[in-house]
gemmi code that builds the backbone of each chain (N, CA, C; Angstrom):
import gemmi

chains = {
    "A": [
        ("GLN", (-10.884, -15.362, 18.927), (-10.040, -15.010, 17.791), (-10.762, -13.969, 16.939)),
        ("VAL", (-10.086, -12.900, 16.633), (-10.708, -11.826, 15.866), (-10.886, -12.245, 14.415)),
        ("GLN", (-11.994, -11.832, 13.822), (-12.242, -12.047, 12.398), (-12.675, -10.734, 11.771)),
        ("LEU", (-12.238, -10.514, 10.544), (-12.569, -9.302, 9.812), (-13.204, -9.677, 8.484)),
        ("GLN", (-14.228, -8.928, 8.094), (-14.935, -9.212, 6.841), (-15.250, -7.919, 6.123)),
        ("GLU", (-14.738, -7.798, 4.903), (-15.013, -6.630, 4.080), (-16.334, -6.787, 3.337)),
        ("SER", (-17.004, -5.676, 3.098), (-18.229, -5.700, 2.308), (-18.362, -4.387, 1.559)),
        ("GLY", (-19.066, -4.445, 0.418), (-19.283, -3.253, -0.373), (-19.396, -3.589, -1.844)),
        ("PRO", (-19.723, -2.606, -2.669), (-19.886, -2.840, -4.112), (-18.603, -3.337, -4.768)),
        ("GLY", (-18.752, -4.257, -5.689), (-17.594, -4.770, -6.408), (-17.284, -3.989, -7.673)),
        ("LEU", (-18.182, -3.095, -8.045), (-17.997, -2.313, -9.263), (-18.332, -0.845, -8.982)),
        ("VAL", (-17.414, 0.031, -9.327), (-17.603, 1.466, -9.119), (-17.262, 2.193, -10.417)),
        ("LYS", (-18.038, 3.191, -10.747), (-17.781, 3.949, -11.984), (-16.663, 4.971, -11.775)),
        ("PRO", (-15.916, 5.239, -12.830), (-14.879, 6.279, -12.731), (-15.461, 7.598, -12.264)),
        ("SER", (-14.689, 8.296, -11.443), (-15.004, 9.599, -10.846), (-15.938, 9.487, -9.641)),
        ("GLU", (-16.485, 8.307, -9.385), (-17.373, 8.154, -8.241), (-16.577, 7.773, -6.986)),
        ("THR", (-17.302, 7.534, -5.894), (-16.665, 7.230, -4.614), (-16.801, 5.757, -4.266)),
        ("LEU", (-15.679, 5.150, -3.961), (-15.629, 3.758, -3.507), (-15.922, 3.743, -2.015)),
        ("SER", (-16.834, 2.868, -1.592), (-17.187, 2.767, -0.176), (-17.164, 1.318, 0.263)),
        ("LEU", (-16.390, 1.034, 1.291), (-16.289, -0.316, 1.833), (-16.426, -0.273, 3.353)),
        ("THR", (-16.928, -1.378, 3.905), (-17.060, -1.523, 5.349), (-16.369, -2.800, 5.794)),
        ("CYS", (-15.731, -2.734, 6.934), (-15.100, -3.910, 7.547), (-15.806, -4.186, 8.869)),
        ("THR", (-16.357, -5.393, 8.998), (-17.017, -5.792, 10.232), (-16.071, -6.683, 11.028)),
        ("VAL", (-15.852, -6.294, 12.272), (-14.939, -7.014, 13.161), (-15.751, -7.856, 14.132)),
        ("SER", (-15.414, -9.117, 14.248), (-16.097, -9.990, 15.199), (-15.067, -10.719, 16.059)),
        ("GLY", (-15.511, -11.147, 17.217), (-14.634, -11.897, 18.108), (-13.804, -11.027, 19.039)),
        ("ARG", (-13.865, -9.722, 18.833), (-13.082, -8.805, 19.666), (-13.685, -7.417, 19.507)),
        ("SER", (-13.690, -6.655, 20.579), (-14.178, -5.278, 20.474), (-13.239, -4.450, 19.612)),
        ("ILE", (-13.840, -3.575, 18.830), (-13.040, -2.690, 17.988), (-12.424, -1.559, 18.809)),
        ("SER", (-12.836, -1.465, 20.068), (-12.400, -0.348, 20.919), (-11.022, -0.585, 21.498)),
        ("SER", (-10.088, -0.898, 20.662), (-8.661, -0.990, 20.958), (-7.990, -1.320, 19.629)),
        ("TYR", (-6.714, -1.315, 19.580), (-5.957, -1.586, 18.364), (-6.154, -0.467, 17.334)),
        ("TYR", (-5.427, -0.607, 16.251), (-5.521, 0.279, 15.102), (-6.107, -0.531, 13.951)),
        ("TRP", (-6.924, 0.107, 13.139), (-7.654, -0.598, 12.087), (-7.328, 0.034, 10.748)),
        ("SER", (-6.839, -0.813, 9.837), (-6.270, -0.306, 8.593), (-6.977, -0.839, 7.355)),
        ("TRP", (-6.777, -0.109, 6.271), (-7.136, -0.577, 4.933), (-5.844, -0.692, 4.119)),
        ("ILE", (-5.749, -1.792, 3.393), (-4.588, -2.095, 2.553), (-5.129, -2.638, 1.237)),
        ("ARG", (-4.528, -2.240, 0.118), (-5.034, -2.732, -1.156), (-3.932, -3.392, -1.972)),
        ("GLN", (-4.383, -4.185, -2.949), (-3.454, -4.936, -3.793), (-4.000, -4.968, -5.222)),
        ("PRO", (-3.453, -4.162, -6.114), (-3.869, -4.233, -7.513), (-3.623, -5.635, -8.059)),
        ("PRO", (-4.405, -6.067, -9.037), (-4.252, -7.428, -9.570), (-2.825, -7.716, -10.021)),
        ("GLY", (-2.259, -8.782, -9.482), (-0.916, -9.199, -9.855), (0.206, -8.352, -9.298)),
        ("LYS", (-0.137, -7.435, -8.384), (0.890, -6.537, -7.858), (1.016, -6.670, -6.340)),
        ("GLY", (1.803, -5.775, -5.743), (2.084, -5.843, -4.323), (1.076, -5.091, -3.470)),
        ("LEU", (1.408, -4.999, -2.186), (0.510, -4.414, -1.187), (0.780, -2.922, -1.013)),
        ("ASP", (-0.297, -2.155, -0.869), (-0.213, -0.717, -0.617), (-1.047, -0.368, 0.605)),
        ("TRP", (-0.404, 0.289, 1.585), (-1.123, 0.720, 2.778), (-1.917, 1.982, 2.465)),
        ("ILE", (-3.193, 1.990, 2.825), (-4.058, 3.139, 2.529), (-4.152, 4.081, 3.732)),
        ("GLY", (-4.364, 3.513, 4.915), (-4.489, 4.346, 6.098), (-4.988, 3.551, 7.280)),
        ("TYR", (-5.038, 4.216, 8.449), (-5.570, 3.555, 9.641), (-6.440, 4.500, 10.433)),
        ("ILE", (-7.254, 3.912, 11.290), (-8.022, 4.663, 12.263), (-7.873, 3.983, 13.615)),
        ("TYR", (-7.711, 4.774, 14.656), (-7.699, 4.276, 16.030), (-9.128, 4.369, 16.547)),
        ("TYR", (-9.448, 3.600, 17.568), (-10.843, 3.560, 18.014), (-11.333, 4.917, 18.523)),
        ("THR", (-10.410, 5.776, 18.862), (-10.788, 7.120, 19.309), (-11.223, 8.003, 18.149)),
        ("GLY", (-10.940, 7.537, 16.929), (-11.274, 8.319, 15.744), (-10.070, 8.978, 15.100)),
        ("SER", (-8.925, 8.879, 15.729), (-7.696, 9.436, 15.164), (-7.320, 8.666, 13.905)),
        ("THR", (-6.940, 9.391, 12.854), (-6.629, 8.747, 11.571), (-5.249, 9.139, 11.065)),
        ("ASN", (-4.752, 8.337, 10.133), (-3.506, 8.630, 9.440), (-3.593, 7.975, 8.069)),
        ("TYR", (-3.245, 8.725, 7.026), (-3.419, 8.231, 5.669), (-2.097, 8.241, 4.905)),
        ("ASN", (-2.017, 7.373, 3.914), (-0.894, 7.383, 2.992), (-0.899, 8.726, 2.247)),
        ("PRO", (0.226, 9.437, 2.263), (0.245, 10.761, 1.599), (-0.164, 10.708, 0.131)),
        ("SER", (0.089, 9.582, -0.521), (-0.248, 9.484, -1.948), (-1.752, 9.434, -2.188)),
        ("LEU", (-2.532, 9.131, -1.151), (-3.986, 9.016, -1.293), (-4.740, 9.982, -0.396)),
        ("LYS", (-4.023, 10.717, 0.412), (-4.616, 11.490, 1.506), (-5.750, 12.403, 1.055)),
        ("SER", (-5.622, 12.999, -0.112), (-6.628, 13.964, -0.560), (-7.944, 13.297, -0.939)),
        ("ARG", (-7.936, 11.971, -1.104), (-9.143, 11.276, -1.573), (-9.710, 10.280, -0.557)),
        ("VAL", (-9.012, 10.079, 0.549), (-9.375, 9.003, 1.485), (-10.028, 9.542, 2.761)),
        ("THR", (-11.055, 8.819, 3.193), (-11.624, 9.040, 4.520), (-11.880, 7.683, 5.150)),
        ("ILE", (-11.363, 7.486, 6.354), (-11.644, 6.270, 7.122), (-12.400, 6.686, 8.380)),
        ("SER", (-13.482, 5.983, 8.646), (-14.308, 6.286, 9.812), (-14.572, 5.013, 10.595)),
        ("ILE", (-15.073, 5.182, 11.820), (-15.295, 4.030, 12.697), (-16.634, 4.165, 13.406)),
        ("ASP", (-17.303, 3.036, 13.596), (-18.560, 2.977, 14.338), (-18.385, 1.898, 15.411)),
        ("THR", (-18.017, 2.327, 16.604), (-17.731, 1.356, 17.661), (-18.994, 0.620, 18.100)),
        ("SER", (-20.159, 1.231, 17.928), (-21.399, 0.577, 18.354), (-21.722, -0.625, 17.467)),
        ("LYS", (-21.238, -0.589, 16.229), (-21.475, -1.690, 15.295), (-20.227, -2.561, 15.110)),
        ("ASN", (-19.146, -2.206, 15.761), (-17.870, -2.907, 15.587), (-17.448, -2.921, 14.120)),
        ("GLN", (-17.567, -1.761, 13.495), (-17.236, -1.633, 12.079), (-16.364, -0.397, 11.841)),
        ("PHE", (-15.568, -0.465, 10.794), (-14.907, 0.723, 10.297), (-15.020, 0.732, 8.779)),
        ("SER", (-14.889, 1.909, 8.193), (-15.228, 2.074, 6.780), (-14.177, 2.874, 6.033)),
        ("LEU", (-14.171, 2.667, 4.725), (-13.269, 3.366, 3.815), (-14.080, 4.071, 2.748)),
        ("LYS", (-13.752, 5.303, 2.489), (-14.275, 6.012, 1.331), (-13.100, 6.553, 0.530)),
        ("LEU", (-13.116, 6.271, -0.764), (-12.074, 6.746, -1.673), (-12.785, 7.451, -2.825)),
        ("SER", (-12.541, 8.735, -2.941), (-13.280, 9.541, -3.917), (-12.544, 9.632, -5.252)),
        ("SER", (-13.278, 10.074, -6.255), (-12.718, 10.339, -7.592), (-11.885, 9.177, -8.113)),
        ("VAL", (-12.465, 7.993, -8.086), (-11.698, 6.804, -8.453), (-11.437, 6.740, -9.954)),
        ("THR", (-10.333, 6.082, -10.288), (-9.983, 5.795, -11.677), (-9.661, 4.311, -11.786)),
        ("ALA", (-9.342, 3.875, -12.983), (-9.007, 2.464, -13.195), (-7.820, 2.044, -12.333)),
        ("ALA", (-6.959, 2.984, -12.004), (-5.791, 2.675, -11.172), (-6.175, 2.279, -9.754)),
        ("ASP", (-7.400, 2.528, -9.368), (-7.869, 2.146, -8.034), (-8.472, 0.745, -8.018)),
        ("THR", (-8.525, 0.094, -9.153), (-8.987, -1.292, -9.204), (-8.016, -2.169, -8.423)),
        ("ALA", (-8.542, -2.887, -7.434), (-7.665, -3.655, -6.552), (-8.483, -4.554, -5.649)),
        ("LEU", (-7.780, -5.473, -5.001), (-8.326, -6.238, -3.889), (-8.101, -5.394, -2.637)),
        ("TYR", (-9.170, -5.080, -1.934), (-9.080, -4.229, -0.747), (-9.209, -5.094, 0.504)),
        ("TYR", (-8.196, -4.973, 1.376), (-8.182, -5.711, 2.629), (-8.377, -4.761, 3.798)),
        ("CYS", (-9.102, -5.229, 4.809), (-9.046, -4.550, 6.099), (-8.180, -5.408, 7.021)),
        ("ALA", (-7.514, -4.755, 7.962), (-6.563, -5.456, 8.814), (-6.480, -4.793, 10.178)),
        ("ARG", (-6.122, -5.588, 11.175), (-5.907, -5.068, 12.516), (-4.428, -4.790, 12.707)),
        ("GLY", (-4.132, -3.630, 13.260), (-2.745, -3.257, 13.492), (-2.428, -3.136, 14.972)),
        ("ARG", (-1.232, -3.582, 15.328), (-0.730, -3.426, 16.696), (0.389, -2.398, 16.673)),
        ("TRP", (0.358, -1.477, 17.602), (1.344, -0.403, 17.631), (2.502, -0.781, 18.547)),
        ("GLU", (3.725, -0.595, 18.068), (4.909, -0.885, 18.872), (5.478, 0.429, 19.383)),
        ("LEU", (5.576, 0.559, 20.701), (5.877, 1.853, 21.299), (7.327, 2.293, 21.133)),
        ("LEU", (8.266, 1.351, 21.175), (9.673, 1.725, 21.240), (10.158, 2.361, 19.942)),
        ("ARG", (9.966, 1.676, 18.848), (10.410, 2.232, 17.569), (9.242, 2.719, 16.714)),
        ("GLY", (8.033, 2.468, 17.232), (6.854, 2.990, 16.544), (6.413, 2.131, 15.382)),
        ("GLY", (5.200, 2.379, 14.936), (4.706, 1.703, 13.755), (3.793, 0.531, 14.061)),
        ("LEU", (3.114, 0.085, 13.010), (2.142, -0.988, 13.109), (2.646, -2.245, 12.436)),
        ("GLU", (2.255, -3.385, 13.012), (2.302, -4.634, 12.266), (0.861, -5.108, 12.161)),
        ("PHE", (0.541, -5.825, 11.094), (-0.841, -6.212, 10.809), (-1.011, -7.695, 11.100)),
        ("ASP", (-1.660, -7.993, 12.225), (-1.687, -9.376, 12.691), (-2.935, -10.143, 12.322)),
        ("SER", (-3.966, -9.460, 11.851), (-5.170, -10.148, 11.400), (-5.707, -9.424, 10.178)),
        ("TRP", (-6.125, -10.190, 9.183), (-6.586, -9.626, 7.913), (-7.945, -10.222, 7.547)),
        ("GLY", (-8.743, -9.426, 6.844), (-9.918, -9.978, 6.201), (-9.518, -10.744, 4.948)),
        ("GLN", (-10.484, -11.353, 4.301), (-10.208, -12.136, 3.110), (-10.045, -11.266, 1.856)),
        ("GLY", (-10.457, -10.013, 1.967), (-10.316, -9.098, 0.842), (-11.555, -9.070, -0.032)),
        ("THR", (-11.771, -7.917, -0.640), (-12.870, -7.773, -1.581), (-12.364, -7.047, -2.822)),
        ("LEU", (-12.688, -7.588, -3.977), (-12.220, -7.005, -5.233), (-13.136, -5.869, -5.654)),
        ("VAL", (-12.542, -4.720, -5.897), (-13.286, -3.576, -6.410), (-12.732, -3.220, -7.778)),
        ("THR", (-13.602, -3.205, -8.754), (-13.236, -2.860, -10.121), (-13.819, -1.500, -10.466)),
        ("VAL", (-12.979, -0.643, -11.012), (-13.444, 0.679, -11.451), (-13.612, 0.635, -12.961)),
        ("SER", (-14.857, 0.740, -13.388), (-15.137, 0.653, -14.808), (-16.515, 1.235, -15.087)),
        ("SER", (-16.673, 1.809, -16.261), (-17.977, 2.347, -16.634), (-18.851, 1.264, -17.264)),
    ],
    "B": [
        ("SER", (10.089, 9.400, -0.428), (9.454, 8.376, 0.376), (10.391, 7.178, 0.533)),
        ("TYR", (10.190, 6.446, 1.598), (11.051, 5.318, 1.922), (10.756, 4.154, 0.999)),
        ("GLU", (11.810, 3.490, 0.535), (11.630, 2.364, -0.377), (12.248, 1.094, 0.196)),
        ("LEU", (11.554, -0.003, -0.025), (12.044, -1.327, 0.355), (12.265, -2.144, -0.900)),
        ("THR", (13.434, -2.787, -0.986), (13.787, -3.550, -2.175), (13.874, -5.032, -1.857)),
        ("GLN", (13.078, -5.828, -2.556), (13.111, -7.283, -2.423), (13.414, -7.905, -3.776)),
        ("PRO", (14.098, -9.060, -3.783), (14.280, -9.775, -5.062), (12.931, -10.266, -5.553)),
        ("LEU", (12.755, -10.281, -6.866), (11.477, -10.726, -7.425), (11.209, -12.185, -7.106)),
        ("SER", (12.263, -12.999, -7.130), (12.063, -14.421, -6.905), (13.268, -15.028, -6.200)),
        ("VAL", (12.979, -16.060, -5.434), (14.003, -16.858, -4.756), (13.598, -18.325, -4.910)),
        ("SER", (14.575, -19.159, -5.222), (14.336, -20.596, -5.313), (15.149, -21.313, -4.252)),
        ("VAL", (14.584, -22.390, -3.734), (15.254, -23.177, -2.705), (14.925, -24.650, -2.920)),
        ("ALA", (15.895, -25.504, -2.703), (15.658, -26.942, -2.807), (14.875, -27.411, -1.587)),
        ("LEU", (14.052, -28.393, -1.795), (13.247, -28.971, -0.726), (14.154, -29.371, 0.435)),
        ("GLY", (13.797, -28.919, 1.633), (14.566, -29.278, 2.817), (15.727, -28.358, 3.132)),
        ("GLN", (16.041, -27.446, 2.194), (17.144, -26.514, 2.427), (16.623, -25.202, 3.028)),
        ("THR", (17.553, -24.269, 3.228), (17.212, -22.998, 3.852), (17.062, -21.896, 2.817)),
        ("ALA", (15.931, -21.186, 2.897), (15.691, -20.055, 2.002), (15.923, -18.755, 2.753)),
        ("ARG", (16.523, -17.808, 2.066), (16.741, -16.481, 2.626), (16.180, -15.435, 1.668)),
        ("ILE", (15.268, -14.631, 2.187), (14.650, -13.569, 1.396), (15.050, -12.236, 2.021)),
        ("THR", (15.659, -11.380, 1.225), (16.161, -10.115, 1.747), (15.201, -8.956, 1.477)),
        ("CYS", (15.363, -7.944, 2.299), (14.573, -6.713, 2.194), (15.524, -5.561, 2.475)),
        ("GLY", (15.817, -4.776, 1.462), (16.784, -3.703, 1.604), (16.142, -2.344, 1.767)),
        ("GLY", (16.717, -1.540, 2.644), (16.224, -0.184, 2.848), (17.259, 0.637, 3.605)),
        ("ASN", (17.237, 1.935, 3.417), (18.205, 2.804, 4.058), (18.099, 2.721, 5.587)),
        ("ASN", (19.160, 2.251, 6.227), (19.188, 2.088, 7.680), (17.966, 1.326, 8.200)),
        ("ILE", (17.607, 0.276, 7.494), (16.442, -0.506, 7.913), (16.667, -1.146, 9.274)),
        ("GLY", (17.924, -1.301, 9.657), (18.241, -1.887, 10.958), (17.685, -1.071, 12.121)),
        ("GLY", (17.375, 0.167, 11.888), (16.813, 1.024, 12.916), (15.294, 1.001, 12.984)),
        ("LYS", (14.699, 0.164, 12.164), (13.229, 0.088, 12.119), (12.763, -1.320, 12.479)),
        ("ASN", (11.519, -1.425, 12.885), (10.874, -2.726, 13.022), (10.532, -3.241, 11.633)),
        ("VAL", (10.890, -4.495, 11.359), (10.546, -5.108, 10.082), (9.590, -6.268, 10.337)),
        ("HIS", (8.547, -6.313, 9.536), (7.547, -7.369, 9.648), (7.475, -8.095, 8.304)),
        ("TRP", (7.172, -9.384, 8.357), (7.119, -10.207, 7.154), (5.761, -10.895, 7.045)),
        ("TYR", (5.242, -10.925, 5.818), (3.950, -11.549, 5.542), (4.103, -12.601, 4.451)),
        ("GLN", (3.373, -13.688, 4.617), (3.302, -14.742, 3.611), (1.933, -14.655, 2.932)),
        ("GLN", (1.903, -14.680, 1.619), (0.642, -14.664, 0.896), (0.621, -15.783, -0.131)),
        ("LYS", (-0.254, -16.748, 0.083), (-0.446, -17.833, -0.875), (-1.510, -17.416, -1.883)),
        ("PRO", (-1.499, -18.030, -3.076), (-2.441, -17.620, -4.129), (-3.885, -17.657, -3.666)),
        ("GLY", (-4.601, -16.567, -3.910), (-6.006, -16.483, -3.576), (-6.299, -16.289, -2.098)),
        ("GLN", (-5.266, -16.048, -1.298), (-5.457, -15.899, 0.138), (-4.958, -14.534, 0.618)),
        ("ALA", (-5.437, -14.147, 1.790), (-4.959, -12.917, 2.412), (-3.549, -13.123, 2.978)),
        ("PRO", (-2.795, -12.057, 3.107), (-1.479, -12.169, 3.749), (-1.600, -12.644, 5.190)),
        ("VAL", (-0.551, -13.322, 5.635), (-0.459, -13.798, 7.010), (0.861, -13.301, 7.595)),
        ("LEU", (0.799, -12.743, 8.785), (2.011, -12.280, 9.471), (2.818, -13.491, 9.922)),
        ("VAL", (4.079, -13.573, 9.491), (4.906, -14.715, 9.885), (6.068, -14.315, 10.799)),
        ("ILE", (6.517, -13.060, 10.690), (7.546, -12.515, 11.582), (7.186, -11.061, 11.870)),
        ("TYR", (7.247, -10.672, 13.145), (7.020, -9.272, 13.465), (8.173, -8.737, 14.312)),
        ("ARG", (8.429, -7.468, 14.188), (9.500, -6.788, 14.925), (10.818, -7.544, 14.786)),
        ("ASP", (11.163, -7.772, 13.555), (12.453, -8.351, 13.139), (12.570, -9.865, 13.358)),
        ("THR", (12.241, -10.330, 14.566), (12.601, -11.707, 14.907), (11.506, -12.515, 15.585)),
        ("ASN", (10.346, -11.934, 15.799), (9.303, -12.592, 16.601), (8.310, -13.347, 15.736)),
        ("ARG", (7.966, -14.564, 16.185), (7.004, -15.385, 15.471), (5.648, -15.351, 16.161)),
        ("PRO", (4.571, -15.039, 15.421), (3.233, -15.152, 16.013), (2.949, -16.609, 16.365)),
        ("SER", (2.007, -16.807, 17.265), (1.631, -18.173, 17.611), (1.087, -18.889, 16.368)),
        ("GLY", (1.482, -20.145, 16.234), (1.036, -20.930, 15.096), (1.985, -20.930, 13.917)),
        ("ILE", (2.982, -20.050, 13.942), (3.983, -20.017, 12.870), (5.131, -20.952, 13.254)),
        ("PRO", (5.506, -21.854, 12.353), (6.561, -22.834, 12.691), (7.886, -22.179, 13.053)),
        ("GLU", (8.641, -22.866, 13.903), (9.951, -22.368, 14.312), (10.928, -22.281, 13.142)),
        ("ARG", (10.592, -22.928, 12.033), (11.447, -22.868, 10.836), (11.554, -21.439, 10.286)),
        ("PHE", (10.599, -20.596, 10.662), (10.601, -19.214, 10.196), (11.326, -18.328, 11.221)),
        ("SER", (12.299, -17.567, 10.744), (13.016, -16.657, 11.621), (13.410, -15.418, 10.826)),
        ("GLY", (13.902, -14.408, 11.543), (14.266, -13.176, 10.866), (15.462, -12.504, 11.502)),
        ("SER", (16.098, -11.650, 10.724), (17.193, -10.839, 11.232), (17.112, -9.465, 10.591)),
        ("ASN", (17.764, -8.493, 11.217), (17.698, -7.135, 10.691), (18.907, -6.345, 11.189)),
        ("SER", (19.707, -5.867, 10.248), (20.892, -5.095, 10.623), (21.331, -4.244, 9.441)),
        ("GLY", (21.837, -3.062, 9.752), (22.358, -2.204, 8.695), (21.284, -1.824, 7.694)),
        ("ASN", (21.524, -2.159, 6.448), (20.585, -1.817, 5.381), (19.802, -3.007, 4.854)),
        ("THR", (19.867, -4.160, 5.568), (19.198, -5.359, 5.083), (18.520, -6.142, 6.200)),
        ("ALA", (17.260, -6.473, 5.962), (16.538, -7.414, 6.804), (16.375, -8.712, 6.022)),
        ("THR", (16.354, -9.825, 6.738), (16.282, -11.128, 6.074), (15.259, -12.020, 6.741)),
        ("LEU", (14.418, -12.630, 5.921), (13.521, -13.690, 6.369), (14.199, -15.010, 6.048)),
        ("ILE", (14.276, -15.885, 7.037), (14.952, -17.163, 6.876), (13.936, -18.272, 7.088)),
        ("ILE", (13.858, -19.153, 6.106), (12.940, -20.282, 6.194), (13.771, -21.553, 6.151)),
        ("GLY", (13.851, -22.241, 7.283), (14.634, -23.461, 7.357), (13.818, -24.670, 6.909)),
        ("ARG", (14.533, -25.675, 6.433), (13.896, -26.945, 6.030), (12.663, -26.667, 5.169)),
        ("ALA", (12.885, -25.960, 4.072), (11.784, -25.492, 3.230), (10.903, -26.647, 2.752)),
        ("GLN", (9.602, -26.390, 2.773), (8.607, -27.375, 2.352), (7.809, -26.825, 1.169)),
        ("GLY", (7.136, -27.721, 0.481), (6.314, -27.279, -0.641), (5.247, -26.283, -0.217)),
        ("GLY", (4.742, -26.446, 0.984), (3.718, -25.541, 1.492), (4.221, -24.140, 1.786)),
        ("ASP", (5.537, -23.941, 1.703), (6.105, -22.602, 1.925), (6.107, -21.773, 0.644)),
        ("GLU", (5.787, -22.395, -0.481), (5.723, -21.636, -1.733), (4.651, -20.560, -1.621)),
        ("ALA", (5.068, -19.327, -1.828), (4.175, -18.187, -1.625), (4.919, -16.907, -2.005)),
        ("ASP", (4.171, -15.820, -1.983), (4.792, -14.493, -2.064), (5.057, -14.008, -0.644)),
        ("TYR", (6.207, -13.384, -0.446), (6.578, -12.863, 0.870), (6.838, -11.366, 0.766)),
        ("TYR", (6.260, -10.619, 1.692), (6.388, -9.164, 1.702), (6.992, -8.698, 3.028)),
        ("CYS", (7.972, -7.796, 2.948), (8.438, -7.124, 4.151), (7.668, -5.814, 4.305)),
        ("GLN", (7.650, -5.296, 5.522), (6.896, -4.061, 5.805), (7.554, -3.316, 6.957)),
        ("VAL", (7.634, -2.010, 6.830), (8.148, -1.151, 7.892), (7.208, 0.038, 8.049)),
        ("TRP", (7.543, 0.853, 9.022), (6.832, 2.098, 9.260), (7.836, 3.230, 9.118)),
        ("ASP", (7.512, 4.220, 8.281), (8.432, 5.326, 8.074), (7.662, 6.623, 7.924)),
        ("SER", (8.029, 7.616, 8.691), (7.372, 8.930, 8.615), (5.861, 8.776, 8.684)),
        ("SER", (5.415, 8.019, 9.652), (3.987, 7.815, 9.920), (3.258, 7.131, 8.769)),
        ("THR", (3.990, 6.390, 7.960), (3.386, 5.728, 6.799), (3.792, 4.263, 6.758)),
        ("GLY", (2.845, 3.393, 6.476), (3.167, 1.993, 6.267), (3.770, 1.791, 4.889)),
        ("VAL", (4.865, 1.050, 4.822), (5.565, 0.809, 3.565), (5.793, -0.687, 3.400)),
        ("PHE", (5.422, -1.215, 2.235), (5.636, -2.624, 1.920), (6.714, -2.739, 0.836)),
        ("GLY", (7.482, -3.822, 0.918), (8.362, -4.162, -0.174), (7.542, -4.689, -1.347)),
        ("GLY", (8.192, -4.834, -2.500), (7.483, -5.249, -3.697), (7.103, -6.716, -3.731)),
        ("GLY", (7.641, -7.498, -2.805), (7.297, -8.906, -2.729), (8.295, -9.812, -3.421)),
        ("THR", (8.455, -11.014, -2.861), (9.346, -12.036, -3.409), (8.582, -13.337, -3.552)),
        ("LYS", (8.658, -13.928, -4.740), (8.009, -15.216, -4.949), (9.000, -16.319, -4.604)),
        ("LEU", (8.645, -17.129, -3.618), (9.484, -18.253, -3.218), (9.035, -19.521, -3.917)),
        ("THR", (9.979, -20.153, -4.595), (9.729, -21.438, -5.256), (10.544, -22.510, -4.557)),
        ("VAL", (9.889, -23.608, -4.210), (10.573, -24.735, -3.587), (10.736, -25.834, -4.636)),
        ("LEU", (11.973, -26.157, -4.943), (12.268, -27.094, -6.034), (12.293, -28.536, -5.545)),
    ],
}
model = gemmi.Model(1)
for chain_id, residues in chains.items():
    chain = gemmi.Chain(chain_id)
    for i, (resn, *xyz) in enumerate(residues, 1):
        res = gemmi.Residue()
        res.name, res.seqid = resn, gemmi.SeqId(i, " ")
        for name, pos in zip(("N", "CA", "C"), xyz):
            atom = gemmi.Atom()
            atom.name, atom.element = name, gemmi.Element(name[0])
            atom.pos, atom.b_iso = gemmi.Position(*pos), 0.0
            res.add_atom(atom)
        chain.add_residue(res)
    model.add_chain(chain)
structure = gemmi.Structure()
structure.add_model(model)
structure.setup_entities()
């Protein structure tokens, strides 16, 4: 059974870069799509982007200019960098595994990490 | 950008059937997935591709999708079903979530 675990600083200063890592265990990262999803306190879910094990990426257009997702298959990890953060980026950040459906396209997220809270504050 | 509309809250009597809707333009032409999120926990996939249940999800959970509305149906509602429920689709290469519905079991 696959397990995902987020790690990284819980506090980031405004204008700096948020960096998180997701470690995948129980399954090789060299398949599936791997996503980051966030949830501001008391609010709903927002998809940030995904990376395929080949390194191909796709980002939410609303964040595209600030987001980079990378993958390290040798460590079974993938990472998120979000630059120029503001208080609006304060959220619970989840990593998740996505399965691609060929006929109509798109991902469903069948496994999630427990999430890590990142607060943007000076 | 594509928008999904969910009611903020739905209430259901214990043992009855709850229906949570997710509205979107021609959503019937898309795969709809549903997630359950209990307080302090990560979301869990309960229905994928409109009608499919992952292993471990009770048969009480089912889904439908047609026209401009997708529906999550929870039969014989239990107290343990109280949670936030989110629908999700894929549109123009972007993942889109509904705003979420809080289910209360009375």
